[in-house]
N, C-alpha and C positions, 0 to 999 in steps of 0.2 A: 657307776662312776665311769665315766668316759675319759680315756688318758690316751694322750698323743704318744707317738713314738718316742719323740724327743724327752717327753716327761719319764718314760721307762728307762731311759739311759740315765737320767738325773737319779731316779729312784735306785737303780743299780749301785751307782756310786755311793749314795747316802746310805743304802743296805750295807755294803761292804765295810764302810767305815764304822757303823753300828754293831756290826759282828765282832770286829777287831776290839772295839771297846769292850765287848761283853767277855773278851779273852777266848774268842774262838777263831778258827781259820776258815777262809774259803778256798777251796782248791777247784779249778777248772780242768777237767781231765777229758780225754777222748774214750768212748766205749760205747757199749749197748745198754745204756742206763738213762734215767731221767735225772736222778739226784735226789738229795736230801741230807738231813741231819745224822750224824752218828758220832760215837766216842770210840777214839782209837788210841788204845794205850794211854789211857787218862787224858787225851787231848780232844777238845770239842772241835769237830771239823764238819763243814758242809761241803759236800762234794757235788759239783755241777757239770753236766756234759757240756764242754766247751761249743759243741756244734748246735746247741740249743739256741732259739731265738732270745732276743734281749727280753722280750716279755716274758717267755718261760722261765729265764734265768731269775728275773725279778720274783715271779710267782714262788718259786722253790726257796729262795732267800726269806720271802716274807712268812712262808709256811715254817721255815726252820727257825726264824725268830721267834715265832709265836711259841714253838716248844721250848725255846731257850728262856722264854718269859720276859715280855717287854712291857707288862702291865705297870711296872713302879719306875720306868725309865722315861724321860722325857722324848718325846718324838715330835716332829713338827705335824700340825693336824692332819694336813693332806696324807702324809705318810701312814700316821696311826689310823685313819680311815681306811687307807688301801689294805693294810694288814689286816684290819678287823673285817672287811668285806672279804678278803681271801679265806679268812677262817669260816665266815658263814657259807661259802660256796663249796667248802670240801665236803 
């Protein structure tokens, strides 16, 4: 799937909204890490390095959402295709 940079920005916003709907939080922090999903004191948190590219941020969010379970949630077809493709490339 070929995705333009502007689409990554739209995906990032859509994914952040979806994460919030699923009861998780997204934190953008500085540090020597890539990011990912974790549980911190019973809170679902996705931590992403704020210095990462937009594309990398989207990839981390997509992988974290796959872990949270998006199979039973409605997603726009292009977003679902992207998340499933990310899972195949892991």
